[in-house]
PDB file of the backbone (N, CA, C, O) and the ligand in Angstrom, with CONECT records:
HET     ZN  A 101       1
ATOM      1  N   UNK A   1     -19.715  -7.245  -7.329  1.00  0.00           N
ATOM      2  CA  UNK A   1     -18.709  -7.542  -8.372  1.00  0.00           C
ATOM      3  C   UNK A   1     -17.484  -6.656  -8.185  1.00  0.00           C
ATOM      4  O   UNK A   1     -17.626  -5.466  -7.903  1.00  0.00           O
ATOM      5  N   UNK A   2     -16.282  -7.214  -8.336  1.00  0.00           N
ATOM      6  CA  UNK A   2     -15.076  -6.382  -8.195  1.00  0.00           C
ATOM      7  C   UNK A   2     -14.859  -5.490  -9.413  1.00  0.00           C
ATOM      8  O   UNK A   2     -15.416  -5.738 -10.482  1.00  0.00           O
ATOM      9  N   UNK A   3     -14.058  -4.467  -9.244  1.00  0.00           N
ATOM     10  CA  UNK A   3     -13.603  -3.543 -10.296  1.00  0.00           C
ATOM     11  C   UNK A   3     -14.775  -2.806 -10.953  1.00  0.00           C
ATOM     12  O   UNK A   3     -14.641  -2.338 -12.083  1.00  0.00           O
ATOM     13  N   UNK A   4     -15.907  -2.693 -10.276  1.00  0.00           N
ATOM     14  CA  UNK A   4     -17.053  -1.994 -10.841  1.00  0.00           C
ATOM     15  C   UNK A   4     -17.638  -2.702 -12.052  1.00  0.00           C
ATOM     16  O   UNK A   4     -18.345  -2.087 -12.849  1.00  0.00           O
ATOM     17  N   UNK A   5     -17.349  -3.990 -12.196  1.00  0.00           N
ATOM     18  CA  UNK A   5     -17.860  -4.774 -13.332  1.00  0.00           C
ATOM     19  C   UNK A   5     -19.275  -5.229 -13.010  1.00  0.00           C
ATOM     20  O   UNK A   5     -19.500  -5.930 -12.023  1.00  0.00           O
ATOM     21  N   UNK A   6     -20.215  -4.834 -13.836  1.00  0.00           N
ATOM     22  CA  UNK A   6     -21.611  -5.210 -13.609  1.00  0.00           C
ATOM     23  C   UNK A   6     -21.932  -6.496 -14.379  1.00  0.00           C
ATOM     24  O   UNK A   6     -21.340  -6.763 -15.425  1.00  0.00           O
ATOM     25  N   UNK A   7     -22.870  -7.288 -13.858  1.00  0.00           N
ATOM     26  CA  UNK A   7     -23.258  -8.528 -14.569  1.00  0.00           C
ATOM     27  C   UNK A   7     -23.715  -8.249 -15.997  1.00  0.00           C
ATOM     28  O   UNK A   7     -23.508  -9.070 -16.890  1.00  0.00           O
ATOM     29  N   UNK A   8     -24.344  -7.076 -16.213  1.00  0.00           N
ATOM     30  CA  UNK A   8     -24.808  -6.732 -17.567  1.00  0.00           C
ATOM     31  C   UNK A   8     -23.637  -6.607 -18.521  1.00  0.00           C
ATOM     32  O   UNK A   8     -23.740  -6.969 -19.693  1.00  0.00           O
ATOM     33  N   UNK A   9     -22.500  -6.083 -18.009  1.00  0.00           N
ATOM     34  CA  UNK A   9     -21.293  -5.971 -18.837  1.00  0.00           C
ATOM     35  C   UNK A   9     -20.810  -7.356 -19.275  1.00  0.00           C
ATOM     36  O   UNK A   9     -20.418  -7.565 -20.423  1.00  0.00           O
ATOM     37  N   UNK A  10     -20.851  -8.289 -18.328  1.00  0.00           N
ATOM     38  CA  UNK A  10     -20.417  -9.659 -18.640  1.00  0.00           C
ATOM     39  C   UNK A  10     -21.294 -10.268 -19.734  1.00  0.00           C
ATOM     40  O   UNK A  10     -20.808 -10.970 -20.621  1.00  0.00           O
ATOM     41  N   UNK A  11     -22.600  -9.984 -19.652  1.00  0.00           N
ATOM     42  CA  UNK A  11     -23.532 -10.502 -20.668  1.00  0.00           C
ATOM     43  C   UNK A  11     -23.188  -9.912 -22.028  1.00  0.00           C
ATOM     44  O   UNK A  11     -23.152 -10.624 -23.032  1.00  0.00           O
ATOM     45  N   UNK A  12     -22.932  -8.593 -22.057  1.00  0.00           N
ATOM     46  CA  UNK A  12     -22.583  -7.919 -23.314  1.00  0.00           C
ATOM     47  C   UNK A  12     -21.286  -8.501 -23.882  1.00  0.00           C
ATOM     48  O   UNK A  12     -21.180  -8.759 -25.081  1.00  0.00           O
ATOM     49  N   UNK A  13     -20.285  -8.704 -22.985  1.00  0.00           N
ATOM     50  CA  UNK A  13     -19.000  -9.273 -23.416  1.00  0.00           C
ATOM     51  C   UNK A  13     -19.201 -10.683 -23.976  1.00  0.00           C
ATOM     52  O   UNK A  13     -18.625 -11.046 -25.002  1.00  0.00           O
ATOM     53  N   UNK A  14     -20.037 -11.475 -23.278  1.00  0.00           N
ATOM     54  CA  UNK A  14     -20.308 -12.859 -23.706  1.00  0.00           C
ATOM     55  C   UNK A  14     -20.978 -12.876 -25.067  1.00  0.00           C
ATOM     56  O   UNK A  14     -20.618 -13.676 -25.931  1.00  0.00           O
ATOM     57  N   UNK A  15     -21.963 -11.985 -25.264  1.00  0.00           N
ATOM     58  CA  UNK A  15     -22.671 -11.912 -26.548  1.00  0.00           C
ATOM     59  C   UNK A  15     -21.707 -11.473 -27.649  1.00  0.00           C
ATOM     60  O   UNK A  15     -21.717 -12.022 -28.751  1.00  0.00           O
ATOM     61  N   UNK A  16     -20.868 -10.469 -27.337  1.00  0.00           N
ATOM     62  CA  UNK A  16     -19.893  -9.970 -28.309  1.00  0.00           C
ATOM     63  C   UNK A  16     -18.917 -11.086 -28.685  1.00  0.00           C
ATOM     64  O   UNK A  16     -18.582 -11.253 -29.857  1.00  0.00           O
ATOM     65  N   UNK A  17     -18.461 -11.850 -27.686  1.00  0.00           N
ATOM     66  CA  UNK A  17     -17.538 -12.957 -27.942  1.00  0.00           C
ATOM     67  C   UNK A  17     -18.200 -14.022 -28.805  1.00  0.00           C
ATOM     68  O   UNK A  17     -17.570 -14.607 -29.686  1.00  0.00           O
ATOM     69  N   UNK A  18     -19.496 -14.268 -28.535  1.00  0.00           N
ATOM     70  CA  UNK A  18     -20.271 -15.259 -29.303  1.00  0.00           C
ATOM     71  C   UNK A  18     -20.338 -14.862 -30.780  1.00  0.00           C
ATOM     72  O   UNK A  18     -20.191 -15.693 -31.677  1.00  0.00           O
ATOM     73  N   UNK A  19     -20.567 -13.558 -31.003  1.00  0.00           N
ATOM     74  CA  UNK A  19     -20.675 -13.046 -32.379  1.00  0.00           C
ATOM     75  C   UNK A  19     -19.309 -13.095 -33.076  1.00  0.00           C
ATOM     76  O   UNK A  19     -19.194 -13.511 -34.229  1.00  0.00           O
ATOM     77  N   UNK A  20     -18.264 -12.651 -32.330  1.00  0.00           N
ATOM     78  CA  UNK A  20     -16.933 -12.511 -32.950  1.00  0.00           C
ATOM     79  C   UNK A  20     -16.297 -13.887 -33.191  1.00  0.00           C
ATOM     80  O   UNK A  20     -15.792 -14.157 -34.281  1.00  0.00           O
ATOM     81  N   UNK A  21     -16.326 -14.748 -32.178  1.00  0.00           N
ATOM     82  CA  UNK A  21     -15.562 -15.996 -32.259  1.00  0.00           C
ATOM     83  C   UNK A  21     -16.401 -17.212 -32.662  1.00  0.00           C
ATOM     84  O   UNK A  21     -15.879 -18.228 -33.122  1.00  0.00           O
ATOM     85  N   UNK A  22     -17.726 -17.074 -32.474  1.00  0.00           N
ATOM     86  CA  UNK A  22     -18.581 -18.216 -32.781  1.00  0.00           C
ATOM     87  C   UNK A  22     -18.721 -19.139 -31.584  1.00  0.00           C
ATOM     88  O   UNK A  22     -17.835 -19.175 -30.730  1.00  0.00           O
ATOM     89  N   UNK A  23     -19.847 -19.909 -31.501  1.00  0.00           N
ATOM     90  CA  UNK A  23     -20.143 -20.719 -30.309  1.00  0.00           C
ATOM     91  C   UNK A  23     -19.110 -21.811 -30.040  1.00  0.00           C
ATOM     92  O   UNK A  23     -18.912 -22.183 -28.883  1.00  0.00           O
ATOM     93  N   UNK A  24     -18.446 -22.334 -31.072  1.00  0.00           N
ATOM     94  CA  UNK A  24     -17.544 -23.473 -30.880  1.00  0.00           C
ATOM     95  C   UNK A  24     -16.304 -23.102 -30.059  1.00  0.00           C
ATOM     96  O   UNK A  24     -15.729 -23.959 -29.388  1.00  0.00           O
ATOM     97  N   UNK A  25     -15.894 -21.843 -30.107  1.00  0.00           N
ATOM     98  CA  UNK A  25     -14.676 -21.431 -29.394  1.00  0.00           C
ATOM     99  C   UNK A  25     -14.955 -20.850 -28.018  1.00  0.00           C
ATOM    100  O   UNK A  25     -14.030 -20.476 -27.297  1.00  0.00           O
ATOM    101  N   UNK A  26     -16.254 -20.773 -27.646  1.00  0.00           N
ATOM    102  CA  UNK A  26     -16.613 -20.106 -26.383  1.00  0.00           C
ATOM    103  C   UNK A  26     -15.949 -20.700 -25.136  1.00  0.00           C
ATOM    104  O   UNK A  26     -15.411 -19.939 -24.331  1.00  0.00           O
ATOM    105  N   UNK A  27     -15.961 -22.049 -24.935  1.00  0.00           N
ATOM    106  CA  UNK A  27     -15.353 -22.586 -23.702  1.00  0.00           C
ATOM    107  C   UNK A  27     -13.886 -22.178 -23.560  1.00  0.00           C
ATOM    108  O   UNK A  27     -13.420 -21.864 -22.465  1.00  0.00           O
ATOM    109  N   UNK A  28     -13.180 -22.189 -24.666  1.00  0.00           N
ATOM    110  CA  UNK A  28     -11.769 -21.801 -24.723  1.00  0.00           C
ATOM    111  C   UNK A  28     -11.586 -20.338 -24.290  1.00  0.00           C
ATOM    112  O   UNK A  28     -10.707 -20.014 -23.492  1.00  0.00           O
ATOM    113  N   UNK A  29     -12.444 -19.466 -24.842  1.00  0.00           N
ATOM    114  CA  UNK A  29     -12.392 -18.036 -24.530  1.00  0.00           C
ATOM    115  C   UNK A  29     -12.752 -17.803 -23.057  1.00  0.00           C
ATOM    116  O   UNK A  29     -12.135 -16.986 -22.374  1.00  0.00           O
ATOM    117  N   UNK A  30     -13.764 -18.540 -22.586  1.00  0.00           N
ATOM    118  CA  UNK A  30     -14.183 -18.434 -21.184  1.00  0.00           C
ATOM    119  C   UNK A  30     -13.044 -18.743 -20.235  1.00  0.00           C
ATOM    120  O   UNK A  30     -12.855 -18.047 -19.237  1.00  0.00           O
ATOM    121  N   UNK A  31     -12.279 -19.789 -20.541  1.00  0.00           N
ATOM    122  CA  UNK A  31     -11.123 -20.152 -19.713  1.00  0.00           C
ATOM    123  C   UNK A  31     -10.074 -19.037 -19.722  1.00  0.00           C
ATOM    124  O   UNK A  31      -9.515 -18.687 -18.683  1.00  0.00           O
ATOM    125  N   UNK A  32      -9.818 -18.487 -20.908  1.00  0.00           N
ATOM    126  CA  UNK A  32      -8.813 -17.423 -21.047  1.00  0.00           C
ATOM    127  C   UNK A  32      -9.222 -16.188 -20.248  1.00  0.00           C
ATOM    128  O   UNK A  32      -8.398 -15.564 -19.581  1.00  0.00           O
ATOM    129  N   UNK A  33     -10.518 -15.845 -20.328  1.00  0.00           N
ATOM    130  CA  UNK A  33     -11.025 -14.673 -19.594  1.00  0.00           C
ATOM    131  C   UNK A  33     -10.912 -14.918 -18.096  1.00  0.00           C
ATOM    132  O   UNK A  33     -10.488 -14.035 -17.351  1.00  0.00           O
ATOM    133  N   UNK A  34     -11.292 -16.126 -17.646  1.00  0.00           N
ATOM    134  CA  UNK A  34     -11.215 -16.476 -16.229  1.00  0.00           C
ATOM    135  C   UNK A  34      -9.792 -16.384 -15.704  1.00  0.00           C
ATOM    136  O   UNK A  34      -9.557 -15.882 -14.605  1.00  0.00           O
ATOM    137  N   UNK A  35      -8.847 -16.871 -16.495  1.00  0.00           N
ATOM    138  CA  UNK A  35      -7.431 -16.851 -16.126  1.00  0.00           C
ATOM    139  C   UNK A  35      -6.937 -15.406 -16.023  1.00  0.00           C
ATOM    140  O   UNK A  35      -6.229 -15.055 -15.079  1.00  0.00           O
ATOM    141  N   UNK A  36      -7.307 -14.581 -16.983  1.00  0.00           N
ATOM    142  CA  UNK A  36      -6.911 -13.174 -16.998  1.00  0.00           C
ATOM    143  C   UNK A  36      -7.462 -12.451 -15.783  1.00  0.00           C
ATOM    144  O   UNK A  36      -6.754 -11.679 -15.137  1.00  0.00           O
ATOM    145  N   UNK A  37      -8.742 -12.703 -15.470  1.00  0.00           N
ATOM    146  CA  UNK A  37      -9.373 -12.062 -14.311  1.00  0.00           C
ATOM    147  C   UNK A  37      -8.666 -12.461 -13.019  1.00  0.00           C
ATOM    148  O   UNK A  37      -8.450 -11.629 -12.138  1.00  0.00           O
ATOM    149  N   UNK A  38      -8.308 -13.734 -12.914  1.00  0.00           N
ATOM    150  CA  UNK A  38      -7.643 -14.242 -11.713  1.00  0.00           C
ATOM    151  C   UNK A  38      -6.275 -13.580 -11.534  1.00  0.00           C
ATOM    152  O   UNK A  38      -5.903 -13.176 -10.432  1.00  0.00           O
ATOM    153  N   UNK A  39      -5.530 -13.478 -12.651  1.00  0.00           N
ATOM    154  CA  UNK A  39      -4.221 -12.823 -12.619  1.00  0.00           C
ATOM    155  C   UNK A  39      -4.353 -11.351 -12.260  1.00  0.00           C
ATOM    156  O   UNK A  39      -3.545 -10.809 -11.505  1.00  0.00           O
ATOM    157  N   UNK A  40      -5.384 -10.706 -12.811  1.00  0.00           N
ATOM    158  CA  UNK A  40      -5.618  -9.291 -12.533  1.00  0.00           C
ATOM    159  C   UNK A  40      -5.935  -9.082 -11.060  1.00  0.00           C
ATOM    160  O   UNK A  40      -5.461  -8.124 -10.449  1.00  0.00           O
ATOM    161  N   UNK A  41      -6.749  -9.991 -10.481  1.00  0.00           N
ATOM    162  CA  UNK A  41      -7.118  -9.904  -9.065  1.00  0.00           C
ATOM    163  C   UNK A  41      -5.901 -10.033  -8.162  1.00  0.00           C
ATOM    164  O   UNK A  41      -5.756  -9.278  -7.201  1.00  0.00           O
ATOM    165  N   UNK A  42      -5.014 -11.001  -8.470  1.00  0.00           N
ATOM    166  CA  UNK A  42      -3.835 -11.197  -7.623  1.00  0.00           C
ATOM    167  C   UNK A  42      -2.875 -10.021  -7.765  1.00  0.00           C
ATOM    168  O   UNK A  42      -2.236  -9.626  -6.790  1.00  0.00           O
ATOM    169  N   UNK A  43      -2.766  -9.455  -8.972  1.00  0.00           N
ATOM    170  CA  UNK A  43      -1.920  -8.276  -9.185  1.00  0.00           C
ATOM    171  C   UNK A  43      -2.460  -7.094  -8.391  1.00  0.00           C
ATOM    172  O   UNK A  43      -1.694  -6.332  -7.801  1.00  0.00           O
ATOM    173  N   UNK A  44      -3.784  -6.945  -8.380  1.00  0.00           N
ATOM    174  CA  UNK A  44      -4.415  -5.849  -7.632  1.00  0.00           C
ATOM    175  C   UNK A  44      -4.164  -6.029  -6.140  1.00  0.00           C
ATOM    176  O   UNK A  44      -3.892  -5.061  -5.430  1.00  0.00           O
ATOM    177  N   UNK A  45      -4.255  -7.273  -5.668  1.00  0.00           N
ATOM    178  CA  UNK A  45      -4.036  -7.558  -4.250  1.00  0.00           C
ATOM    179  C   UNK A  45      -2.593  -7.201  -3.852  1.00  0.00           C
ATOM    180  O   UNK A  45      -2.362  -6.616  -2.794  1.00  0.00           O
ATOM    181  N   UNK A  46      -1.621  -7.562  -4.720  1.00  0.00           N
ATOM    182  CA  UNK A  46      -0.213  -7.242  -4.446  1.00  0.00           C
ATOM    183  C   UNK A  46       0.004  -5.739  -4.419  1.00  0.00           C
ATOM    184  O   UNK A  46       0.721  -5.220  -3.564  1.00  0.00           O
ATOM    185  N   UNK A  47      -0.623  -5.040  -5.365  1.00  0.00           N
ATOM    186  CA  UNK A  47      -0.486  -3.582  -5.427  1.00  0.00           C
ATOM    187  C   UNK A  47      -1.061  -2.945  -4.166  1.00  0.00           C
ATOM    188  O   UNK A  47      -0.478  -2.012  -3.613  1.00  0.00           O
ATOM    189  N   UNK A  48      -2.211  -3.454  -3.712  1.00  0.00           N
ATOM    190  CA  UNK A  48      -2.845  -2.923  -2.504  1.00  0.00           C
ATOM    191  C   UNK A  48      -1.959  -3.181  -1.291  1.00  0.00           C
ATOM    192  O   UNK A  48      -1.795  -2.313  -0.433  1.00  0.00           O
ATOM    193  N   UNK A  49      -1.385  -4.394  -1.227  1.00  0.00           N
ATOM    194  CA  UNK A  49      -0.494  -4.746  -0.118  1.00  0.00           C
ATOM    195  C   UNK A  49       0.711  -3.821  -0.106  1.00  0.00           C
ATOM    196  O   UNK A  49       1.105  -3.328   0.951  1.00  0.00           O
ATOM    197  N   UNK A  50       1.305  -3.577  -1.283  1.00  0.00           N
ATOM    198  CA  UNK A  50       2.457  -2.685  -1.392  1.00  0.00           C
ATOM    199  C   UNK A  50       2.117  -1.277  -0.949  1.00  0.00           C
ATOM    200  O   UNK A  50       2.914  -0.617  -0.283  1.00  0.00           O
ATOM    201  N   UNK A  51       0.930  -0.818  -1.321  1.00  0.00           N
ATOM    202  CA  UNK A  51       0.492   0.523  -0.947  1.00  0.00           C
ATOM    203  C   UNK A  51       0.333   0.612   0.563  1.00  0.00           C
ATOM    204  O   UNK A  51       0.737   1.601   1.175  1.00  0.00           O
ATOM    205  N   UNK A  52      -0.258  -0.428   1.171  1.00  0.00           N
ATOM    206  CA  UNK A  52      -0.461  -0.452   2.617  1.00  0.00           C
ATOM    207  C   UNK A  52       0.883  -0.407   3.342  1.00  0.00           C
ATOM    208  O   UNK A  52       1.025   0.288   4.348  1.00  0.00           O
ATOM    209  N   UNK A  53       1.881  -1.156   2.825  1.00  0.00           N
ATOM    210  CA  UNK A  53       3.220  -1.148   3.409  1.00  0.00           C
ATOM    211  C   UNK A  53       3.808   0.255   3.379  1.00  0.00           C
ATOM    212  O   UNK A  53       4.389   0.712   4.363  1.00  0.00           O
ATOM    213  N   UNK A  54       3.656   0.941   2.242  1.00  0.00           N
ATOM    214  CA  UNK A  54       4.211   2.288   2.087  1.00  0.00           C
ATOM    215  C   UNK A  54       3.574   3.256   3.070  1.00  0.00           C
ATOM    216  O   UNK A  54       4.244   4.122   3.633  1.00  0.00           O
ATOM    217  N   UNK A  55       2.263   3.097   3.269  1.00  0.00           N
ATOM    218  CA  UNK A  55       1.540   4.007   4.168  1.00  0.00           C
ATOM    219  C   UNK A  55       1.981   3.778   5.610  1.00  0.00           C
ATOM    220  O   UNK A  55       2.126   4.729   6.378  1.00  0.00           O
ATOM    221  N   UNK A  56       2.196   2.505   5.977  1.00  0.00           N
ATOM    222  CA  UNK A  56       2.519   2.185   7.367  1.00  0.00           C
ATOM    223  C   UNK A  56       3.985   2.450   7.709  1.00  0.00           C
ATOM    224  O   UNK A  56       4.323   2.644   8.876  1.00  0.00           O
ATOM    225  N   UNK A  57       4.854   2.459   6.700  1.00  0.00           N
ATOM    226  CA  UNK A  57       6.294   2.579   6.937  1.00  0.00           C
ATOM    227  C   UNK A  57       6.695   3.829   7.728  1.00  0.00           C
ATOM    228  O   UNK A  57       7.424   3.697   8.711  1.00  0.00           O
ATOM    229  N   UNK A  58       6.255   5.032   7.348  1.00  0.00           N
ATOM    230  CA  UNK A  58       6.713   6.229   8.080  1.00  0.00           C
ATOM    231  C   UNK A  58       6.347   6.188   9.554  1.00  0.00           C
ATOM    232  O   UNK A  58       7.101   6.677  10.395  1.00  0.00           O
ATOM    233  N   UNK A  59       5.181   5.602   9.877  1.00  0.00           N
ATOM    234  CA  UNK A  59       4.742   5.513  11.268  1.00  0.00           C
ATOM    235  C   UNK A  59       5.709   4.630  12.051  1.00  0.00           C
ATOM    236  O   UNK A  59       6.095   4.961  13.172  1.00  0.00           O
ATOM    237  N   UNK A  60       6.098   3.500  11.449  1.00  0.00           N
ATOM    238  CA  UNK A  60       7.027   2.580  12.115  1.00  0.00           C
ATOM    239  C   UNK A  60       8.391   3.227  12.321  1.00  0.00           C
ATOM    240  O   UNK A  60       8.997   3.079  13.382  1.00  0.00           O
ATOM    241  N   UNK A  61       8.877   3.948  11.301  1.00  0.00           N
ATOM    242  CA  UNK A  61      10.187   4.606  11.394  1.00  0.00           C
ATOM    243  C   UNK A  61      10.165   5.618  12.534  1.00  0.00           C
ATOM    244  O   UNK A  61      11.124   5.726  13.298  1.00  0.00           O
ATOM    245  N   UNK A  62       9.058   6.360  12.642  1.00  0.00           N
ATOM    246  CA  UNK A  62       8.949   7.367  13.698  1.00  0.00           C
ATOM    247  C   UNK A  62       9.014   6.725  15.082  1.00  0.00           C
ATOM    248  O   UNK A  62       9.607   7.272  16.011  1.00  0.00           O
ATOM    249  N   UNK A  63       8.385   5.537  15.196  1.00  0.00           N
ATOM    250  CA  UNK A  63       8.400   4.837  16.482  1.00  0.00           C
ATOM    251  C   UNK A  63       9.802   4.325  16.815  1.00  0.00           C
ATOM    252  O   UNK A  63      10.243   4.380  17.962  1.00  0.00           O
ATOM    253  N   UNK A  64      10.496   3.821  15.779  1.00  0.00           N
ATOM    254  CA  UNK A  64      11.808   3.200  16.005  1.00  0.00           C
ATOM    255  C   UNK A  64      12.916   4.221  16.233  1.00  0.00           C
ATOM    256  O   UNK A  64      13.942   3.900  16.833  1.00  0.00           O
ATOM    257  N   UNK A  65      12.713   5.475  15.747  1.00  0.00           N
ATOM    258  CA  UNK A  65      13.771   6.475  15.860  1.00  0.00           C
ATOM    259  C   UNK A  65      13.293   7.672  16.664  1.00  0.00           C
ATOM    260  O   UNK A  65      12.872   8.672  16.084  1.00  0.00           O
ATOM    261  N   UNK A  66      13.350   7.590  18.000  1.00  0.00           N
ATOM    262  CA  UNK A  66      12.969   8.746  18.809  1.00  0.00           C
ATOM    263  C   UNK A  66      14.059   9.820  18.743  1.00  0.00           C
ATOM    264  O   UNK A  66      15.172   9.557  18.289  1.00  0.00           O
ATOM    265  N   UNK A  67      13.731  11.012  19.193  1.00  0.00           N
ATOM    266  CA  UNK A  67      14.715  12.105  19.168  1.00  0.00           C
ATOM    267  C   UNK A  67      15.907  11.710  20.036  1.00  0.00           C
ATOM    268  O   UNK A  67      15.750  11.236  21.161  1.00  0.00           O
ATOM    269  N   UNK A  68      17.106  11.919  19.481  1.00  0.00           N
ATOM    270  CA  UNK A  68      18.331  11.557  20.198  1.00  0.00           C
ATOM    271  C   UNK A  68      18.455  12.412  21.464  1.00  0.00           C
ATOM    272  O   UNK A  68      18.122  13.597  21.462  1.00  0.00           O
ATOM    273  N   UNK A  69      18.932  11.798  22.526  1.00  0.00           N
ATOM    274  CA  UNK A  69      19.060  12.496  23.809  1.00  0.00           C
ATOM    275  C   UNK A  69      20.543  12.602  24.175  1.00  0.00           C
ATOM    276  O   UNK A  69      21.324  11.679  23.949  1.00  0.00           O
ATOM    277  N   UNK A  70      20.897  13.726  24.731  1.00  0.00           N
ATOM    278  CA  UNK A  70      22.270  13.898  25.224  1.00  0.00           C
ATOM    279  C   UNK A  70      22.190  14.416  26.659  1.00  0.00           C
ATOM    280  O   UNK A  70      21.182  14.997  27.062  1.00  0.00           O
ATOM    281  N   UNK A  71      23.267  14.198  27.429  1.00  0.00           N
ATOM    282  CA  UNK A  71      23.310  14.684  28.813  1.00  0.00           C
ATOM    283  C   UNK A  71      23.715  16.152  28.826  1.00  0.00           C
ATOM    284  O   UNK A  71      24.635  16.557  28.115  1.00  0.00           O
ATOM    285  N   UNK A  72      23.021  16.950  29.642  1.00  0.00           N
ATOM    286  CA  UNK A  72      23.351  18.374  29.796  1.00  0.00           C
ATOM    287  C   UNK A  72      24.759  18.508  30.379  1.00  0.00           C
ATOM    288  O   UNK A  72      25.152  17.781  31.291  1.00  0.00           O
ATOM    289  N   UNK A  73      25.514  19.477  29.809  1.00  0.00           N
ATOM    290  CA  UNK A  73      26.889  19.677  30.266  1.00  0.00           C
ATOM    291  C   UNK A  73      26.950  20.224  31.686  1.00  0.00           C
ATOM    292  O   UNK A  73      27.957  20.068  32.377  1.00  0.00           O
ATOM    293  N   UNK A  74      25.860  20.870  32.120  1.00  0.00           N
ATOM    294  CA  UNK A  74      25.852  21.499  33.441  1.00  0.00           C
ATOM    295  C   UNK A  74      25.200  20.595  34.491  1.00  0.00           C
ATOM    296  O   UNK A  74      25.829  20.269  35.498  1.00  0.00           O
ATOM    297  N   UNK A  75      23.939  20.184  34.265  1.00  0.00           N
ATOM    298  CA  UNK A  75      23.202  19.435  35.296  1.00  0.00           C
ATOM    299  C   UNK A  75      23.161  17.937  35.018  1.00  0.00           C
ATOM    300  O   UNK A  75      22.724  17.157  35.865  1.00  0.00           O
ATOM    301  N   UNK A  76      23.624  17.528  33.812  1.00  0.00           N
ATOM    302  CA  UNK A  76      23.716  16.109  33.462  1.00  0.00           C
ATOM    303  C   UNK A  76      22.368  15.438  33.237  1.00  0.00           C
ATOM    304  O   UNK A  76      22.303  14.212  33.150  1.00  0.00           O
ATOM    305  N   UNK A  77      21.292  16.214  33.140  1.00  0.00           N
ATOM    306  CA  UNK A  77      19.981  15.630  32.820  1.00  0.00           C
ATOM    307  C   UNK A  77      19.884  15.422  31.316  1.00  0.00           C
ATOM    308  O   UNK A  77      20.520  16.142  30.546  1.00  0.00           O
ATOM    309  N   UNK A  78      19.080  14.428  30.888  1.00  0.00           N
ATOM    310  CA  UNK A  78      18.952  14.144  29.456  1.00  0.00           C
ATOM    311  C   UNK A  78      18.051  15.176  28.786  1.00  0.00           C
ATOM    312  O   UNK A  78      16.918  15.414  29.204  1.00  0.00           O
ATOM    313  N   UNK A  79      18.597  15.780  27.733  1.00  0.00           N
ATOM    314  CA  UNK A  79      17.847  16.751  26.937  1.00  0.00           C
ATOM    315  C   UNK A  79      17.951  16.346  25.471  1.00  0.00           C
ATOM    316  O   UNK A  79      18.822  15.555  25.109  1.00  0.00           O
ATOM    317  N   UNK A  80      17.065  16.887  24.617  1.00  0.00           N
ATOM    318  CA  UNK A  80      17.096  16.548  23.193  1.00  0.00           C
ATOM    319  C   UNK A  80      18.392  17.059  22.556  1.00  0.00           C
ATOM    320  O   UNK A  80      18.831  18.180  22.812  1.00  0.00           O
ATOM    321  N   UNK A  81      18.984  16.213  21.726  1.00  0.00           N
ATOM    322  CA  UNK A  81      20.201  16.597  21.021  1.00  0.00           C
ATOM    323  C   UNK A  81      19.908  17.774  20.096  1.00  0.00           C
ATOM    324  O   UNK A  81      18.849  17.819  19.470  1.00  0.00           O
ATOM    325  N   UNK A  82      20.826  18.717  20.004  1.00  0.00           N
ATOM    326  CA  UNK A  82      20.653  19.870  19.118  1.00  0.00           C
ATOM    327  C   UNK A  82      20.086  21.083  19.834  1.00  0.00           C
ATOM    328  O   UNK A  82      20.001  22.158  19.241  1.00  0.00           O
ATOM    329  N   UNK A  83      19.692  20.935  21.114  1.00  0.00           N
ATOM    330  CA  UNK A  83      19.176  22.088  21.869  1.00  0.00           C
ATOM    331  C   UNK A  83      20.331  23.008  22.243  1.00  0.00           C
ATOM    332  O   UNK A  83      21.394  22.550  22.660  1.00  0.00           O
ATOM    333  N   UNK A  84      20.109  24.316  22.087  1.00  0.00           N
ATOM    334  CA  UNK A  84      21.179  25.286  22.389  1.00  0.00           C
ATOM    335  C   UNK A  84      21.293  25.509  23.897  1.00  0.00           C
ATOM    336  O   UNK A  84      22.383  25.741  24.419  1.00  0.00           O
ATOM    337  N   UNK A  85      20.162  25.435  24.582  1.00  0.00           N
ATOM    338  CA  UNK A  85      20.164  25.659  26.025  1.00  0.00           C
ATOM    339  C   UNK A  85      19.420  24.522  26.729  1.00  0.00           C
ATOM    340  O   UNK A  85      18.449  23.995  26.186  1.00  0.00           O
ATOM    341  N   UNK A  86      19.853  24.147  27.903  1.00  0.00           N
ATOM    342  CA  UNK A  86      19.208  23.088  28.677  1.00  0.00           C
ATOM    343  C   UNK A  86      17.889  23.603  29.227  1.00  0.00           C
ATOM    344  O   UNK A  86      17.877  24.641  29.890  1.00  0.00           O
ATOM    345  N   UNK A  87      16.751  22.903  28.973  1.00  0.00           N
ATOM    346  CA  UNK A  87      15.458  23.354  29.519  1.00  0.00           C
ATOM    347  C   UNK A  87      15.376  23.162  31.034  1.00  0.00           C
ATOM    348  O   UNK A  87      14.497  23.729  31.681  1.00  0.00           O
ATOM    349  N   UNK A  88      16.281  22.371  31.600  1.00  0.00           N
ATOM    350  CA  UNK A  88      16.256  22.109  33.050  1.00  0.00           C
ATOM    351  C   UNK A  88      16.964  23.216  33.822  1.00  0.00           C
ATOM    352  O   UNK A  88      16.410  23.772  34.770  1.00  0.00           O
ATOM    353  N   UNK A  89      18.217  23.537  33.403  1.00  0.00           N
ATOM    354  CA  UNK A  89      19.009  24.515  34.151  1.00  0.00           C
ATOM    355  C   UNK A  89      19.343  25.753  33.331  1.00  0.00           C
ATOM    356  O   UNK A  89      19.872  26.716  33.886  1.00  0.00           O
ATOM    357  N   UNK A  90      19.059  25.764  32.038  1.00  0.00           N
ATOM    358  CA  UNK A  90      19.292  26.942  31.209  1.00  0.00           C
ATOM    359  C   UNK A  90      20.732  27.106  30.753  1.00  0.00           C
ATOM    360  O   UNK A  90      21.065  28.113  30.128  1.00  0.00           O
ATOM    361  N   UNK A  91      21.587  26.148  31.049  1.00  0.00           N
ATOM    362  CA  UNK A  91      22.992  26.261  30.661  1.00  0.00           C
ATOM    363  C   UNK A  91      23.147  26.093  29.156  1.00  0.00           C
ATOM    364  O   UNK A  91      22.485  25.249  28.553  1.00  0.00           O
ATOM    365  N   UNK A  92      24.036  26.907  28.534  1.00  0.00           N
ATOM    366  CA  UNK A  92      24.335  26.770  27.107  1.00  0.00           C
ATOM    367  C   UNK A  92      25.049  25.452  26.866  1.00  0.00           C
ATOM    368  O   UNK A  92      25.885  25.027  27.664  1.00  0.00           O
ATOM    369  N   UNK A  93      24.702  24.797  25.734  1.00  0.00           N
ATOM    370  CA  UNK A  93      25.310  23.488  25.434  1.00  0.00           C
ATOM    371  C   UNK A  93      26.400  23.614  24.379  1.00  0.00           C
ATOM    372  O   UNK A  93      27.016  22.616  24.005  1.00  0.00           O
TER     373      UNK A  93
HETATM  374 ZN    ZN A 101      21.070  21.380  32.507  1.00  0.00          ZN2+
END
């Protein structure tokens, strides 16, 4: 059962509904409960999907944006932008 709902809970809810509303209104109430559960399930699915998107987003951004590279002023080899000295030839940038 989803949402930790046990069949015994459903029985208790059904009995409580029977006492509160009476047997004549039960089919009507059953439909309303079914509709609510269905809406709740789809809302939960959307929330889970949104959460999954949020979790995956930073990984994708990291892949799409590698460290910027610039050519060394001395040896012209590509080094990471922002480096003070070239790791290839040691020249100050
Ligand atoms: Zn260099």
